[in-house]
N, CA, C and O atoms as CSV, one atom per row, in Angstrom:
chain,resi,resn,atom,element,x,y,z
A,1,MET,N,N,0.854,-1.171,0.000
A,1,MET,CA,C,0.000,0.000,0.000
A,1,MET,C,C,0.900,1.234,0.000
A,1,MET,O,O,1.813,1.351,0.817
A,2,GLN,N,N,0.633,2.130,-0.908
A,2,GLN,CA,C,1.368,3.385,-1.032
A,2,GLN,C,C,0.687,4.452,-0.176
A,2,GLN,O,O,-0.492,4.748,-0.371
A,3,ILE,N,N,1.429,5.031,0.772
A,3,ILE,CA,C,0.878,6.094,1.611
A,3,ILE,C,C,1.259,7.430,0.986
A,3,ILE,O,O,2.443,7.745,0.868
A,4,PRO,N,N,0.257,8.221,0.583
A,4,PRO,CA,C,0.569,9.507,-0.060
A,4,PRO,C,C,1.160,10.495,0.939
A,4,PRO,O,O,0.793,10.510,2.114
A,5,LYS,N,N,2.066,11.306,0.455
A,5,LYS,CA,C,2.694,12.333,1.284
A,5,LYS,C,C,1.995,13.660,1.049
A,5,LYS,O,O,1.792,14.056,-0.098
A,6,PRO,N,N,1.625,14.353,2.118
A,6,PRO,CA,C,0.996,15.662,1.949
A,6,PRO,C,C,2.039,16.723,1.611
A,6,PRO,O,O,3.203,16.609,1.995
A,7,THR,N,N,1.618,17.737,0.901
A,7,THR,CA,C,2.486,18.873,0.621
A,7,THR,C,C,2.464,19.803,1.841
A,7,THR,O,O,1.661,19.622,2.756
A,8,ASP,N,N,3.349,20.789,1.840
A,8,ASP,CA,C,3.328,21.781,2.917
A,8,ASP,C,C,1.996,22.518,2.940
A,8,ASP,O,O,1.477,22.839,4.010
A,9,ALA,N,N,1.439,22.787,1.755
A,9,ALA,CA,C,0.135,23.467,1.678
A,9,ALA,C,C,-0.962,22.592,2.286
A,9,ALA,O,O,-1.857,23.103,2.960
A,10,ASP,N,N,-0.899,21.268,2.052
A,10,ASP,CA,C,-1.879,20.351,2.650
A,10,ASP,C,C,-1.782,20.389,4.171
A,10,ASP,O,O,-2.800,20.425,4.862
A,11,LYS,N,N,-0.552,20.381,4.692
A,11,LYS,CA,C,-0.345,20.414,6.145
A,11,LYS,C,C,-0.833,21.738,6.733
A,11,LYS,O,O,-1.413,21.763,7.818
A,12,GLU,N,N,-0.598,22.830,6.020
A,12,GLU,CA,C,-1.058,24.139,6.484
A,12,GLU,C,C,-2.588,24.200,6.509
A,12,GLU,O,O,-3.176,24.729,7.453
A,13,ARG,N,N,-3.221,23.663,5.481
A,13,ARG,CA,C,-4.686,23.628,5.441
A,13,ARG,C,C,-5.224,22.825,6.617
A,13,ARG,O,O,-6.159,23.252,7.294
A,14,PHE,N,N,-4.627,21.658,6.855
A,14,PHE,CA,C,-5.036,20.816,7.975
A,14,PHE,C,C,-4.882,21.579,9.290
A,14,PHE,O,O,-5.796,21.593,10.115
A,15,ALA,N,N,-3.726,22.210,9.481
A,15,ALA,CA,C,-3.461,22.959,10.720
A,15,ALA,C,C,-4.462,24.103,10.894
A,15,ALA,O,O,-4.862,24.417,12.015
A,16,SER,N,N,-4.862,24.722,9.784
A,16,SER,CA,C,-5.818,25.833,9.890
A,16,SER,C,C,-7.202,25.342,10.319
A,16,SER,O,O,-7.977,26.107,10.893
A,17,PHE,N,N,-7.519,24.075,10.046
A,17,PHE,CA,C,-8.804,23.498,10.436
A,17,PHE,C,C,-8.781,22.915,11.846
A,17,PHE,O,O,-9.831,22.781,12.475
A,18,ALA,N,N,-7.600,22.566,12.348
A,18,ALA,CA,C,-7.506,21.885,13.647
A,18,ALA,C,C,-7.957,22.810,14.773
A,18,ALA,O,O,-7.400,23.895,14.941
A,19,PRO,N,N,-8.949,22.397,15.539
A,19,PRO,CA,C,-9.418,23.227,16.648
A,19,PRO,C,C,-8.332,23.405,17.709
A,19,PRO,O,O,-7.476,22.539,17.891
A,20,THR,N,N,-8.379,24.529,18.398
A,20,THR,CA,C,-7.424,24.790,19.477
A,20,THR,C,C,-8.056,24.516,20.836
A,20,THR,O,O,-7.637,25.084,21.844
A,21,ALA,N,N,-9.040,23.666,20.863
A,21,ALA,CA,C,-9.758,23.343,22.102
A,21,ALA,C,C,-8.852,22.587,23.078
A,21,ALA,O,O,-7.881,21.943,22.682
A,22,ALA,N,N,-9.197,22.684,24.349
A,22,ALA,CA,C,-8.450,21.964,25.378
A,22,ALA,C,C,-8.479,20.469,25.090
A,22,ALA,O,O,-9.523,19.919,24.737
A,23,GLY,N,N,-7.350,19.825,25.238
A,23,GLY,CA,C,-7.267,18.383,25.035
A,23,GLY,C,C,-7.014,17.950,23.615
A,23,GLY,O,O,-6.802,16.763,23.366
A,24,VAL,N,N,-7.029,18.883,22.662
A,24,VAL,CA,C,-6.785,18.531,21.264
A,24,VAL,C,C,-5.272,18.510,21.027
A,24,VAL,O,O,-4.553,19.434,21.406
A,25,GLU,N,N,-4.818,17.445,20.400
A,25,GLU,CA,C,-3.394,17.278,20.107
A,25,GLU,C,C,-3.231,16.880,18.646
A,25,GLU,O,O,-3.872,15.940,18.177
A,26,VAL,N,N,-2.370,17.599,17.927
A,26,VAL,CA,C,-2.052,17.266,16.535
A,26,VAL,C,C,-0.674,16.634,16.537
A,26,VAL,O,O,0.274,17.180,17.101
A,27,LYS,N,N,-0.573,15.468,15.893
A,27,LYS,CA,C,0.725,14.802,15.836
A,27,LYS,C,C,0.897,14.048,14.521
A,27,LYS,O,O,-0.081,13.707,13.855
A,28,PRO,N,N,2.158,13.793,14.158
A,28,PRO,CA,C,2.425,13.084,12.903
A,28,PRO,C,C,1.992,11.625,12.978
A,28,PRO,O,O,2.063,10.977,14.022
A,29,MET,N,N,1.538,11.135,11.821
A,29,MET,CA,C,1.132,9.732,11.686
A,29,MET,C,C,1.510,9.232,10.300
A,29,MET,O,O,0.908,9.654,9.313
A,30,PHE,N,N,2.470,8.364,10.206
A,30,PHE,CA,C,2.843,7.731,8.945
A,30,PHE,C,C,3.115,8.750,7.842
A,30,PHE,O,O,2.720,8.541,6.695
A,31,GLY,N,N,3.784,9.843,8.177
A,31,GLY,CA,C,4.088,10.887,7.198
A,31,GLY,C,C,2.947,11.854,6.957
A,31,GLY,O,O,3.091,12.785,6.164
A,32,ASN,N,N,1.832,11.662,7.609
A,32,ASN,CA,C,0.680,12.542,7.507
A,32,ASN,C,C,0.430,13.145,8.890
A,32,ASN,O,O,1.345,13.163,9.713
A,33,LEU,N,N,-0.757,13.631,9.167
A,33,LEU,CA,C,-1.071,14.221,10.457
A,33,LEU,C,C,-2.395,13.685,10.981
A,33,LEU,O,O,-3.265,13.275,10.213
A,34,GLY,N,N,-2.530,13.697,12.305
A,34,GLY,CA,C,-3.783,13.337,12.940
A,34,GLY,C,C,-4.071,14.307,14.066
A,34,GLY,O,O,-3.151,14.788,14.727
A,35,ALA,N,N,-5.348,14.598,14.292
A,35,ALA,CA,C,-5.770,15.428,15.414
A,35,ALA,C,C,-6.554,14.521,16.366
A,35,ALA,O,O,-7.469,13.809,15.952
A,36,PHE,N,N,-6.185,14.559,17.632
A,36,PHE,CA,C,-6.710,13.631,18.625
A,36,PHE,C,C,-7.327,14.373,19.805
A,36,PHE,O,O,-6.933,15.492,20.135
A,37,VAL,N,N,-8.296,13.726,20.426
A,37,VAL,CA,C,-8.847,14.179,21.696
A,37,VAL,C,C,-9.020,12.924,22.544
A,37,VAL,O,O,-9.561,11.920,22.080
A,38,ASN,N,N,-8.564,12.987,23.777
A,38,ASN,CA,C,-8.612,11.835,24.692
A,38,ASN,C,C,-7.978,10.585,24.082
A,38,ASN,O,O,-8.395,9.464,24.373
A,39,GLY,N,N,-6.968,10.788,23.234
A,39,GLY,CA,C,-6.267,9.661,22.613
A,39,GLY,C,C,-6.948,9.096,21.382
A,39,GLY,O,O,-6.412,8.180,20.758
A,40,ASN,N,N,-8.113,9.612,21.011
A,40,ASN,CA,C,-8.850,9.130,19.841
A,40,ASN,C,C,-8.749,10.145,18.706
A,40,ASN,O,O,-8.903,11.346,18.927
A,41,MET,N,N,-8.489,9.660,17.491
A,41,MET,CA,C,-8.381,10.559,16.340
A,41,MET,C,C,-9.767,10.986,15.875
A,41,MET,O,O,-10.653,10.155,15.674
A,42,PHE,N,N,-9.943,12.307,15.706
A,42,PHE,CA,C,-11.208,12.823,15.175
A,42,PHE,C,C,-11.018,13.429,13.796
A,42,PHE,O,O,-11.991,13.612,13.064
A,43,MET,N,N,-9.775,13.745,13.425
A,43,MET,CA,C,-9.496,14.350,12.117
A,43,MET,C,C,-8.120,13.874,11.668
A,43,MET,O,O,-7.178,13.816,12.458
A,44,GLY,N,N,-8.021,13.537,10.393
A,44,GLY,CA,C,-6.744,13.075,9.876
A,44,GLY,C,C,-6.444,13.660,8.511
A,44,GLY,O,O,-7.339,14.113,7.798
A,45,LEU,N,N,-5.163,13.641,8.160
A,45,LEU,CA,C,-4.698,14.072,6.845
A,45,LEU,C,C,-4.083,12.866,6.171
A,45,LEU,O,O,-3.209,12.214,6.741
A,46,PHE,N,N,-4.532,12.561,4.958
A,46,PHE,CA,C,-4.018,11.440,4.173
A,46,PHE,C,C,-3.748,11.980,2.782
A,46,PHE,O,O,-4.660,12.074,1.961
A,47,GLY,N,N,-2.478,12.340,2.508
A,47,GLY,CA,C,-2.170,13.030,1.262
A,47,GLY,C,C,-2.795,14.407,1.310
A,47,GLY,O,O,-2.479,15.199,2.199
A,48,PHE,N,N,-3.679,14.708,0.370
A,48,PHE,CA,C,-4.362,16.010,0.395
A,48,PHE,C,C,-5.748,15.919,1.036
A,48,PHE,O,O,-6.390,16.946,1.256
A,49,ASP,N,N,-6.219,14.705,1.338
A,49,ASP,CA,C,-7.552,14.522,1.924
A,49,ASP,C,C,-7.556,14.791,3.424
A,49,ASP,O,O,-6.686,14.318,4.155
A,50,VAL,N,N,-8.544,15.556,3.867
A,50,VAL,CA,C,-8.817,15.739,5.293
A,50,VAL,C,C,-10.036,14.890,5.601
A,50,VAL,O,O,-11.092,15.056,4.991
A,51,GLY,N,N,-9.882,13.979,6.554
A,51,GLY,CA,C,-10.983,13.108,6.932
A,51,GLY,C,C,-11.404,13.366,8.360
A,51,GLY,O,O,-10.593,13.747,9.205
A,52,ILE,N,N,-12.689,13.153,8.623
A,52,ILE,CA,C,-13.230,13.355,9.960
A,52,ILE,C,C,-14.059,12.138,10.367
A,52,ILE,O,O,-14.692,11.491,9.532
A,53,LYS,N,N,-14.043,11.841,11.662
A,53,LYS,CA,C,-14.856,10.744,12.189
A,53,LYS,C,C,-16.197,11.321,12.617
A,53,LYS,O,O,-16.261,12.307,13.351
A,54,LEU,N,N,-17.265,10.690,12.143
A,54,LEU,CA,C,-18.611,11.181,12.435
A,54,LEU,C,C,-19.489,10.076,12.988
A,54,LEU,O,O,-19.226,8.898,12.747
A,55,PRO,N,N,-20.547,10.445,13.741
A,55,PRO,CA,C,-21.515,9.434,14.154
A,55,PRO,C,C,-22.223,8.876,12.916
A,55,PRO,O,O,-22.269,9.522,11.868
A,56,GLU,N,N,-22.762,7.692,13.052
A,56,GLU,CA,C,-23.359,7.006,11.904
A,56,GLU,C,C,-24.373,7.839,11.135
A,56,GLU,O,O,-24.380,7.812,9.904
A,57,ASP,N,N,-25.234,8.582,11.836
A,57,ASP,CA,C,-26.265,9.339,11.129
A,57,ASP,C,C,-25.666,10.438,10.249
A,57,ASP,O,O,-26.258,10.789,9.228
A,58,ASP,N,N,-24.513,10.987,10.617
A,58,ASP,CA,C,-23.871,12.025,9.798
A,58,ASP,C,C,-22.960,11.448,8.717
A,58,ASP,O,O,-22.624,12.146,7.760
A,59,GLN,N,N,-22.556,10.182,8.854
A,59,GLN,CA,C,-21.635,9.576,7.881
A,59,GLN,C,C,-22.222,9.522,6.475
A,59,GLN,O,O,-21.473,9.472,5.499
A,60,GLN,N,N,-23.525,9.531,6.357
A,60,GLN,CA,C,-24.157,9.481,5.040
A,60,GLN,C,C,-24.373,10.867,4.446
A,60,GLN,O,O,-24.533,11.003,3.233
A,61,ARG,N,N,-24.380,11.896,5.289
A,61,ARG,CA,C,-24.653,13.255,4.811
A,61,ARG,C,C,-23.454,13.864,4.089
A,61,ARG,O,O,-23.622,14.474,3.033
A,62,VAL,N,N,-22.262,13.714,4.632
A,62,VAL,CA,C,-21.078,14.327,4.019
A,62,VAL,C,C,-20.737,13.695,2.666
A,62,VAL,O,O,-20.483,14.436,1.716
A,63,PRO,N,N,-20.718,12.362,2.529
A,63,PRO,CA,C,-20.379,11.788,1.222
A,63,PRO,C,C,-21.324,12.171,0.096
A,63,PRO,O,O,-20.975,12.016,-1.074
A,64,ALA,N,N,-22.514,12.669,0.421
A,64,ALA,CA,C,-23.453,13.111,-0.611
A,64,ALA,C,C,-22.990,14.430,-1.236
A,64,ALA,O,O,-23.474,14.803,-2.305
A,65,GLU,N,N,-22.065,15.137,-0.589
A,65,GLU,CA,C,-21.549,16.410,-1.093
A,65,GLU,C,C,-20.539,16.148,-2.220
A,65,GLU,O,O,-19.748,15.210,-2.120
A,66,PRO,N,N,-20.550,16.952,-3.285
A,66,PRO,CA,C,-19.554,16.790,-4.351
A,66,PRO,C,C,-18.145,16.964,-3.806
A,66,PRO,O,O,-17.859,17.930,-3.099
A,67,GLY,N,N,-17.267,16.022,-4.139
A,67,GLY,CA,C,-15.876,16.080,-3.699
A,67,GLY,C,C,-15.606,15.324,-2.414
A,67,GLY,O,O,-14.448,15.179,-2.019
A,68,ALA,N,N,-16.644,14.839,-1.752
A,68,ALA,CA,C,-16.465,14.056,-0.526
A,68,ALA,C,C,-16.355,12.581,-0.876
A,68,ALA,O,O,-16.665,12.179,-1.998
A,69,GLY,N,N,-15.919,11.787,0.069
A,69,GLY,CA,C,-15.835,10.358,-0.182
A,69,GLY,C,C,-15.193,9.616,0.964
A,69,GLY,O,O,-15.053,10.148,2.066
A,70,PRO,N,N,-14.798,8.365,0.693
A,70,PRO,CA,C,-14.143,7.567,1.730
A,70,PRO,C,C,-12.797,8.194,2.107
A,70,PRO,O,O,-12.196,8.915,1.311
A,71,PHE,N,N,-12.337,7.914,3.316
A,71,PHE,CA,C,-11.075,8.458,3.798
A,71,PHE,C,C,-10.087,7.331,4.059
A,71,PHE,O,O,-10.424,6.322,4.678
A,72,GLY,N,N,-8.880,7.515,3.585
A,72,GLY,CA,C,-7.820,6.537,3.800
A,72,GLY,C,C,-7.450,5.847,2.504
A,72,GLY,O,O,-7.841,6.286,1.422
A,73,PRO,N,N,-6.692,4.764,2.617
A,73,PRO,CA,C,-6.273,4.045,1.407
A,73,PRO,C,C,-7.479,3.549,0.609
A,73,PRO,O,O,-8.464,3.078,1.176
A,74,GLU,N,N,-7.383,3.663,-0.696
A,74,GLU,CA,C,-8.503,3.263,-1.559
A,74,GLU,C,C,-8.906,1.816,-1.328
A,74,GLU,O,O,-10.093,1.487,-1.323
A,75,GLU,N,N,-7.909,0.949,-1.137
A,75,GLU,CA,C,-8.209,-0.473,-0.968
A,75,GLU,C,C,-8.694,-0.817,0.439
A,75,GLU,O,O,-9.199,-1.914,0.678
A,76,ARG,N,N,-8.536,0.136,1.374
A,76,ARG,CA,C,-8.981,-0.131,2.746
A,76,ARG,C,C,-9.311,1.176,3.468
A,76,ARG,O,O,-8.570,1.593,4.359
A,77,PRO,N,N,-10.421,1.827,3.090
A,77,PRO,CA,C,-10.782,3.090,3.750
A,77,PRO,C,C,-11.073,2.880,5.236
A,77,PRO,O,O,-11.459,1.792,5.663
A,78,MET,N,N,-10.881,3.937,6.004
A,78,MET,CA,C,-11.084,3.877,7.451
A,78,MET,C,C,-12.573,3.954,7.778
A,78,MET,O,O,-13.251,4.904,7.386
A,79,GLY,N,N,-13.068,2.975,8.480
A,79,GLY,CA,C,-14.471,2.938,8.877
A,79,GLY,C,C,-14.822,4.090,9.817
A,79,GLY,O,O,-14.074,4.398,10.745
A,80,GLY,N,N,-15.953,4.710,9.571
A,80,GLY,CA,C,-16.418,5.796,10.427
A,80,GLY,C,C,-15.884,7.164,10.033
A,80,GLY,O,O,-16.321,8.178,10.577
A,81,TYR,N,N,-14.933,7.206,9.084
A,81,TYR,CA,C,-14.332,8.467,8.652
A,81,TYR,C,C,-14.778,8.793,7.228
A,81,TYR,O,O,-14.976,7.894,6.411
A,82,VAL,N,N,-14.934,10.077,6.940
A,82,VAL,CA,C,-15.242,10.536,5.594
A,82,VAL,C,C,-14.285,11.671,5.235
A,82,VAL,O,O,-13.914,12.477,6.089
A,83,ALA,N,N,-13.893,11.725,3.973
A,83,ALA,CA,C,-13.059,12.823,3.480
A,83,ALA,C,C,-13.971,13.982,3.119
A,83,ALA,O,O,-14.948,13.817,2.388
A,84,ILE,N,N,-13.643,15.151,3.639
A,84,ILE,CA,C,-14.460,16.330,3.335
A,84,ILE,C,C,-14.019,16.920,1.998
A,84,ILE,O,O,-12.859,16.770,1.616
A,85,PRO,N,N,-14.917,17.584,1.286
A,85,PRO,CA,C,-14.548,18.184,0.006
A,85,PRO,C,C,-13.436,19.228,0.173
A,85,PRO,O,O,-13.486,20.060,1.080
A,86,ALA,N,N,-12.444,19.175,-0.701
A,86,ALA,CA,C,-11.305,20.100,-0.636
A,86,ALA,C,C,-11.730,21.546,-0.876
A,86,ALA,O,O,-11.055,22.471,-0.423
A,87,ASP,N,N,-12.844,21.752,-1.586
A,87,ASP,CA,C,-13.253,23.121,-1.908
A,87,ASP,C,C,-14.322,23.673,-0.961
A,87,ASP,O,O,-14.906,24.720,-1.240
A,88,TRP,N,N,-14.587,22.986,0.152
A,88,TRP,CA,C,-15.533,23.522,1.114
A,88,TRP,C,C,-15.014,24.832,1.678
A,88,TRP,O,O,-13.818,24.950,1.945
A,89,PRO,N,N,-15.873,25.813,1.866
A,89,PRO,CA,C,-15.444,27.037,2.551
A,89,PRO,C,C,-14.985,26.689,3.969
A,89,PRO,O,O,-15.468,25.729,4.569
A,90,ALA,N,N,-14.053,27.476,4.492
A,90,ALA,CA,C,-13.496,27.212,5.823
A,90,ALA,C,C,-14.588,27.072,6.876
A,90,ALA,O,O,-14.499,26.202,7.743
A,91,GLY,N,N,-15.617,27.912,6.815
A,91,GLY,CA,C,-16.692,27.852,7.806
A,91,GLY,C,C,-17.436,26.532,7.788
A,91,GLY,O,O,-17.738,25.978,8.845
A,92,THR,N,N,-17.735,26.023,6.611
A,92,THR,CA,C,-18.432,24.743,6.487
A,92,THR,C,C,-17.558,23.618,7.018
A,92,THR,O,O,-18.022,22.760,7.769
A,93,ALA,N,N,-16.281,23.627,6.621
A,93,ALA,CA,C,-15.358,22.593,7.081
A,93,ALA,C,C,-15.223,22.619,8.597
A,93,ALA,O,O,-15.280,21.569,9.238
A,94,THR,N,N,-15.046,23.794,9.177
A,94,THR,CA,C,-14.854,23.861,10.630
A,94,THR,C,C,-16.129,23.477,11.387
A,94,THR,O,O,-16.043,22.949,12.496
A,95,ASP,N,N,-17.297,23.727,10.816
A,95,ASP,CA,C,-18.543,23.277,11.447
A,95,ASP,C,C,-18.563,21.747,11.553
A,95,ASP,O,O,-18.874,21.199,12.610
A,96,TRP,N,N,-18.231,21.068,10.459
A,96,TRP,CA,C,-18.231,19.605,10.449
A,96,TRP,C,C,-17.107,19.054,11.310
A,96,TRP,O,O,-17.280,18.029,11.970
A,97,ILE,N,N,-15.962,19.718,11.314
A,97,ILE,CA,C,-14.852,19.284,12.165
A,97,ILE,C,C,-15.255,19.426,13.631
A,97,ILE,O,O,-14.909,18.578,14.454
A,98,GLY,N,N,-15.977,20.479,13.956
A,98,GLY,CA,C,-16.499,20.648,15.319
A,98,GLY,C,C,-17.431,19.512,15.708
A,98,GLY,O,O,-17.398,19.043,16.846
A,99,ARG,N,N,-18.264,19.066,14.771
A,99,ARG,CA,C,-19.153,17.924,15.043
A,99,ARG,C,C,-18.324,16.676,15.318
A,99,ARG,O,O,-18.622,15.894,16.221
A,100,SER,N,N,-17.273,16.509,14.513
A,100,SER,CA,C,-16.394,15.357,14.690
A,100,SER,C,C,-15.729,15.394,16.063
A,100,SER,O,O,-15.707,14.388,16.772
A,101,LEU,N,N,-15.190,16.549,16.436
A,101,LEU,CA,C,-14.547,16.700,17.743
A,101,LEU,C,C,-15.534,16.387,18.867
A,101,LEU,O,O,-15.192,15.655,19.796
A,102,ALA,N,N,-16.743,16.925,18.797
A,102,ALA,CA,C,-17.752,16.681,19.837
A,102,ALA,C,C,-18.098,15.196,19.927
A,102,ALA,O,O,-18.235,14.643,21.019
A,103,HIS,N,N,-18.236,14.557,18.757
A,103,HIS,CA,C,-18.566,13.125,18.738
A,103,HIS,C,C,-17.446,12.308,19.375
A,103,HIS,O,O,-17.703,11.478,20.247
A,104,VAL,N,N,-16.217,12.535,18.949
A,104,VAL,CA,C,-15.101,11.730,19.446
A,104,VAL,C,C,-14.801,12.051,20.911
A,104,VAL,O,O,-14.399,11.164,21.664
A,105,ALA,N,N,-14.988,13.294,21.322
A,105,ALA,CA,C,-14.774,13.654,22.729
A,105,ALA,C,C,-15.770,12.945,23.641
A,105,ALA,O,O,-15.501,12.764,24.828
A,106,SER,N,N,-16.923,12.542,23.095
A,106,SER,CA,C,-17.926,11.842,23.899
A,106,SER,C,C,-17.613,10.354,24.050
A,106,SER,O,O,-18.253,9.667,24.846
A,107,LEU,N,N,-16.637,9.851,23.298
A,107,LEU,CA,C,-16.258,8.443,23.369
A,107,LEU,C,C,-15.349,8.208,24.576
A,107,LEU,O,O,-14.730,9.149,25.074
A,108,PRO,N,N,-15.264,6.968,25.049
A,108,PRO,CA,C,-14.352,6.696,26.166
A,108,PRO,C,C,-12.909,7.012,25.755
A,108,PRO,O,O,-12.518,6.767,24.614
A,109,PRO,N,N,-12.120,7.558,26.691
A,109,PRO,CA,C,-10.712,7.842,26.365
A,109,PRO,C,C,-9.978,6.558,25.999
A,109,PRO,O,O,-10.247,5.486,26.541
A,110,LYS,N,N,-9.057,6.697,25.079
A,110,LYS,CA,C,-8.245,5.555,24.671
A,110,LYS,C,C,-7.173,5.341,25.725
A,110,LYS,O,O,-6.498,6.283,26.141
A,111,LYS,N,N,-7.025,4.112,26.148
A,111,LYS,CA,C,-6.013,3.803,27.150
A,111,LYS,C,C,-4.649,3.720,26.474
A,111,LYS,O,O,-4.512,3.102,25.418
A,112,PRO,N,N,-3.639,4.346,27.083
A,112,PRO,CA,C,-2.305,4.263,26.483
A,112,PRO,C,C,-1.814,2.819,26.489
A,112,PRO,O,O,-2.123,2.046,27.396
A,113,LYS,N,N,-1.051,2.476,25.470
A,113,LYS,CA,C,-0.485,1.134,25.403
A,113,LYS,C,C,0.607,1.003,26.457
A,113,LYS,O,O,1.354,1.944,26.726
A,114,ALA,N,N,0.679,-0.165,27.035
A,114,ALA,CA,C,1.720,-0.426,28.023
A,114,ALA,C,C,3.080,-0.420,27.341
A,114,ALA,O,O,3.232,-0.910,26.222
A,115,ALA,N,N,4.046,0.130,28.018
A,115,ALA,CA,C,5.401,0.161,27.453
A,115,ALA,C,C,5.936,-1.253,27.359
A,115,ALA,O,O,5.766,-2.061,28.273
A,116,ARG,N,N,6.580,-1.537,26.250
A,116,ARG,CA,C,7.167,-2.859,26.056
A,116,ARG,C,C,8.483,-2.917,26.819
A,116,ARG,O,O,9.265,-1.966,26.785
A,117,PRO,N,N,8.727,-4.008,27.496
A,117,PRO,CA,C,9.991,-4.115,28.207
A,117,PRO,C,C,11.162,-4.136,27.225
A,117,PRO,O,O,11.091,-4.743,26.156
A,118,ARG,N,N,12.219,-3.468,27.611
A,118,ARG,CA,C,13.414,-3.447,26.742
A,118,ARG,C,C,14.133,-4.785,26.855
A,118,ARG,O,O,14.194,-5.410,27.914
A,119,ARG,N,N,14.671,-5.188,25.718
A,119,ARG,CA,C,15.438,-6.436,25.706
A,119,ARG,C,C,16.821,-6.174,26.281
A,119,ARG,O,O,17.460,-5.167,25.978
A,120,GLN,N,N,17.248,-7.068,27.084
A,120,GLN,CA,C,18.580,-6.962,27.664
A,120,GLN,C,C,19.597,-7.508,26.667
A,120,GLN,O,O,19.381,-8.566,26.077
A,121,PRO,N,N,20.702,-6.794,26.477
A,121,PRO,CA,C,21.726,-7.325,25.574
A,121,PRO,C,C,22.226,-8.661,26.119
A,121,PRO,O,O,22.427,-8.836,27.320
A,122,GLY,N,N,22.409,-9.552,25.231
A,122,GLY,CA,C,22.676,-10.851,25.765
A,122,GLY,C,C,23.804,-11.551,25.294
A,122,GLY,O,O,24.063,-12.671,25.733
């Protein structure tokens, strides 16, 4: 599977959409970016696509918009996420991103993975 690399402009667009709310953290993921709350990703960047996680009832509304679609690798899109149209006005995009943040913030926090014990040189 080929993971697309975002351009600097793609990263800037993503950063401009990322909410500055308490608990929101943006971090790199596989050469792309993800925005997290309580350890759960609510918004991601995959190449030039910005995807958001939505509740089931909203998952059907966004893909009906021209330019929207599945989010993630074509052969294995991420369940529960939709790519928002690249030409959406900033206000429309941030409204939907806010819905995504609210939805994911209502989910149980993700528990951090236990640290793996280091191997002793032998």
